[in-house]
Each structure stands twice: as C-alpha cells, then as structure tokens.
C-alpha positions in Angstrom: -15.5 -23.0 12.6 -16.6 -23.0 8.9 -13.6 -23.6 6.7 -14.8 -21.4 3.9 -12.5 -18.5 3.5 -13.9 -14.9 3.7 -12.2 -12.3 1.6 -12.7 -8.5 1.4 -11.6 -6.9 -1.8 -11.7 -3.1 -1.9 -12.6 -1.2 -5.1 -14.1 -4.5 -6.4 -17.0 -3.3 -8.5 -14.9 -3.1 -11.6 -11.4 -3.7 -13.2 -8.8 -5.7 -11.5 -10.7 -5.8 -8.2 -13.7 -7.3 -9.9 -11.6 -10.0 -11.5 -9.8 -10.7 -8.2 -13.3 -11.3 -6.7 -14.3 -13.6 -9.5 -11.1 -15.7 -9.4 -11.3 -16.0 -5.6 -14.9 -17.0 -5.8 -14.0 -19.7 -8.3 -11.6 -21.1 -5.7 -14.5 -21.4 -3.2 -13.8 -18.2 -1.3 -16.8 -16.1 -0.1 -16.1 -12.7 -1.5 -17.1 -9.3 0.1 -17.1 -6.7 -2.7 -16.0 -3.4 -1.2 -17.4 -0.5 -3.3 -17.6 3.2 -2.7 -20.9 3.4 -4.7 -23.4 1.0 -3.1 -25.5 0.7 -6.3 -22.5 -0.3 -8.4 -21.3 -2.7 -5.7 -24.7 -4.4 -5.7 -24.8 -4.6 -9.5 -21.3 -6.1 -9.6 -22.1 -8.7 -6.9 -25.2 -9.7 -8.8 -23.1 -10.3 -11.9 -20.8 -12.5 -9.9 -23.6 -14.5 -8.3 -25.1 -15.1 -11.7 -21.7 -16.6 -12.6 -21.8 -18.9 -9.6 -19.5 -16.8 -7.4 -20.6 -16.3 -3.7 -20.3 -12.5 -3.6 -21.8 -9.9 -1.2 -21.6 -6.2 -1.7 -20.1 -4.1 1.1 -20.5 -0.3 1.0 -16.9 0.9 1.6 -15.4 4.2 0.9 -11.8 3.6 1.9 -11.1 7.3 2.4 -14.0 7.7 4.9 -13.1 6.5 8.4 -16.8 6.1 9.3 -17.4 3.9 6.3 -14.3 1.8 7.1 -15.5 1.3 10.7 -19.0 0.4 9.6 -17.6 -2.2 7.1 -15.5 -3.8 9.8 -18.5 -3.9 12.1 -20.7 -5.5 9.5 -18.1 -8.2 8.7 -17.7 -9.0 12.4 -21.5 -9.3 12.8 -22.0 -11.4 9.7 -18.8 -13.5 9.6 -16.9 -13.1 12.8 -13.5 -13.1 11.1 -11.7 -12.2 7.9 -9.2 -14.5 6.1 -8.1 -12.4 3.2 -7.8 -8.6 2.7 -7.0 -7.3 -0.8 -6.2 -3.6 -0.7 -7.1 -2.9 -4.4 -8.8 0.5 -4.4 -6.6 3.1 -6.0 -6.5 6.2 -8.1 -4.0 7.6 -10.6 -3.2 11.4 -10.5 -0.3 13.6 -11.5 0.9 13.0 -15.0 3.4 15.8 -15.1 7.1 16.1 -14.3 8.2 16.2 -10.7 9.0 19.9 -11.0 5.4 20.5 -12.2 3.9 18.3 -9.4 0.7 19.6 -7.9 0.6 19.1 -4.1 -3.2 18.6 -4.4 -2.6 15.7 -6.8 -0.1 14.2 -4.5 -2.4 14.5 -1.5 -5.3 13.0 -3.4 -3.2 10.0 -4.5 -1.9 9.4 -1.0 -5.3 9.6 0.6 -6.5 6.6 -1.4 -3.3 4.7 -2.2 -1.5 5.0 1.1 -3.5 6.5 4.0 -6.6 4.4 3.1 -4.5 1.2 3.1 -3.5 1.9 6.7 -7.1 2.8 7.7 -8.6 -0.3 6.2 -5.8 -2.7 7.2 -5.9 -1.5 10.8 -9.7 -1.7 11.0 -9.7 -5.3 9.6 -6.7 -6.6 11.6 -8.7 -7.7 14.6 -10.8 -9.8 12.2 -7.8 -11.1 10.4 -6.2 -12.2 13.7 -9.1 -14.5 14.2 -8.2 -16.4 11.0 -6.1 -19.5 11.2 -3.9 -18.2 8.4 -4.8 -14.7 7.2 -3.4 -13.0 4.0 -3.1 -9.3 3.1 -2.3 -8.4 -0.5 -1.6 -4.7 -1.4 -2.2 -4.1 -5.2 0.9 -2.1 -6.2 2.6 -1.4 -9.5 6.0 -1.7 -11.1 5.8 2.1 -11.4 6.4 2.1 -7.6 9.7 0.2 -8.0 12.5 2.7 -7.0 15.0 0.5 -8.8 13.1 0.7 -12.0 12.4 4.4 -11.6 16.1 5.0 -11.1 17.1 3.2 -14.3 18.5 5.6 -17.0 15.9 4.4 -19.5 12.9 4.5 -17.3 11.7 8.0 -18.3 10.1 10.5 -16.0 7.7 8.8 -13.5 4.2 10.0 -12.7 5.3 11.1 -9.2 1.9 11.2 -7.5 1.0 7.7 -8.5 4.5 6.2 -8.5 5.6 7.5 -5.2 2.3 6.5 -3.6 2.9 2.9 -4.7 6.4 3.1 -3.4 5.0 4.2 -0.1 2.5 1.3 -0.2 5.3 -1.1 -0.7 7.0 0.3 2.4 3.8 -0.4 4.3 3.9 -4.0 3.0 7.3 -4.5 4.4 6.4 -2.9 7.7 3.2 -4.9 8.2 4.9 -8.1 7.2 7.5 -7.6 9.9 5.0 -6.8 12.6 2.7 -9.7 11.7 5.3 -12.3 11.1 4.6 -14.1 14.4 0.8 -13.9 13.9 0.9 -16.1 10.7 -0.5 -13.2 8.7 1.4 -13.0 5.4 1.5 -9.5 3.7 2.7 -9.0 0.2 2.6 -6.5 -2.7 1.3 -7.6 -6.1 2.1 -6.0 -9.4 -0.7 -6.9 -11.9 1.0 -5.2 -14.8 -0.4 -2.7 -17.3 -4.0 -3.8 -17.6 -6.9 -2.1 -19.4 -8.9 -0.4 -16.6 -10.7 2.8 -16.0 -7.7 3.9 -14.0 -5.7 4.3 -17.2 -8.6 5.0 -19.6 -8.4 1.4 -20.7 -5.1 1.9 -22.5 -3.3 -1.1 -21.0 -2.6 -4.1 -23.2 -3.4 -6.7 -20.6 -6.9 -8.0 -19.6 -7.7 -7.3 -16.0 -8.2 -11.0 -15.4 -4.5 -11.6 -16.3 -3.4 -9.0 -13.8 -5.7 -10.4 -11.1 -4.1 -13.8 -11.2 -1.0 -12.8 -9.3 -3.1 -11.1 -6.7 -5.1 -14.2 -6.1 -2.0 -16.4 -6.0 -0.7 -14.2 -3.1 -4.1 -14.2 -1.4 -4.1 -18.0 -1.4 -0.6 -18.6 -0.3 -0.1 -21.8 1.8 1.9 -21.9 5.0 5.1 -22.2 3.0 4.5 -19.0 1.1 6.7 -15.9 1.6 5.8 -12.7 3.3 7.0 -9.1 2.8 7.6 -9.5 -1.0 6.7 -7.6 -4.1 5.8 -9.9 -7.0 4.4 -10.0 -10.4 3.4 -13.0 -12.6 7.1 -13.8 -13.3 8.4 -13.6 -9.7 10.0 -10.9 -7.5 9.9 -7.2 -8.6 12.8 -5.1 -7.4 11.9 -2.6 -4.7 
C-alpha cells in the first residue's frame, strides 16, 4: 500500500481550510479539497498545485447527503482509503442575545456545524478504517468552551455559533470513545480568532497561524492523545 497519506479537508477553498490543505501538502500529504462550489474548489486546488502542493478538488456540500455519499464513493474509487479527515466547513449565525435567538439561525448553524459533521464522518468512516492510523480533526472554537462561556467576564455568547461548537466538541468525545480500539484518534482544534470570511476578516490572526494546530492534530503519531480539545498552547477547557 502506498504510504502517502490521503486527507480530506471540508470547506477548503478558502480561509483556515485552505491553509490546512497547504500545510498538510507541504508535509507530503495528498490533499482532497472539499468545496461546496466546484469552480472555487478547482481554482483553489490549482493555486495549491502551483505552489507544489498535491491537491485535488472534491465537490462536497456537507449539508447535502447525496453530495457526501458521492464524495465518499469517489474517494473510494480513486484512493481506496482515507487517512485524515478535517471537518472544517462551518458557518457563523446568530449574533444576538439568547433571549433574542432565532430558531432559524440556530437550525442553520447546527445543519453545517453539527449535523454535517456526523454525516461526513459516518460516510468517511469505512475509508478511515482502512488506514493504518487514521485521524479526525473537528475545527471548533474557544467560543464553544462551556467553561469560558460560564466565566463572569465572558460576555454574552453568540448562542447559535457557540452552542453548535459545544455540540461539535461533544461529538469529538463520543467518536473518540467509540473509535479508541480502532486506532482512529479524534480531536477538536481551536484555531483562534483568525481573519476569515466567517467573521468578515475581523480576526487579528492569519489563517495560516490558526491552521497550524489543526495540522498538528491531523499528523499525530501513535503516542498522541485522542478525545481532546486543543489550541496552539495546549488543552482548552470543555
């Protein structure tokens, strides 16, 4: 079996996902760029290939079950397995107080940030099980830390986004427990407040800085932990 690792990164045509793909490629990983817009995915993959990164676009709308199934079928046909899954695709909705929360905003956030993570992960698990040492990284946020939300000086959280990331962290713990004996490590990564389209590029950090912790977790060796929530400094409180 070819030793080259195969990674799927969702929402990878821009922002943190794009930088995760770039950094993984520089480590010799063959990167599959999941993108909802096929044209933008192809353009992003072309930019990475021009930079020497082995990247292939994969049309993948994480909220469309048919698209997820087709992406898994294509990966099986072309590669036969998957070594790394980075659940990066996400949206930010619901800027108001909890008492002003729109159920539609909440539902929209959960469709992408939670339900789609289950859909994509479950579709890719048969391929991940064929890897000798698979890794799953869920791109979370410190805004999903219940400990930090509960702190008196935390302010009022953006409930749609924050609670969806808390739910994603719950999935991380659950998948890590289920897959412990399969040598599939599952972790949540907090890239920090990066300048991306998600926040109208207001973050002070470059996306490449945020991508570094994601890549570190994606390339964990056999001694690496599973079921953790980490940023560049170490563990983040749940």
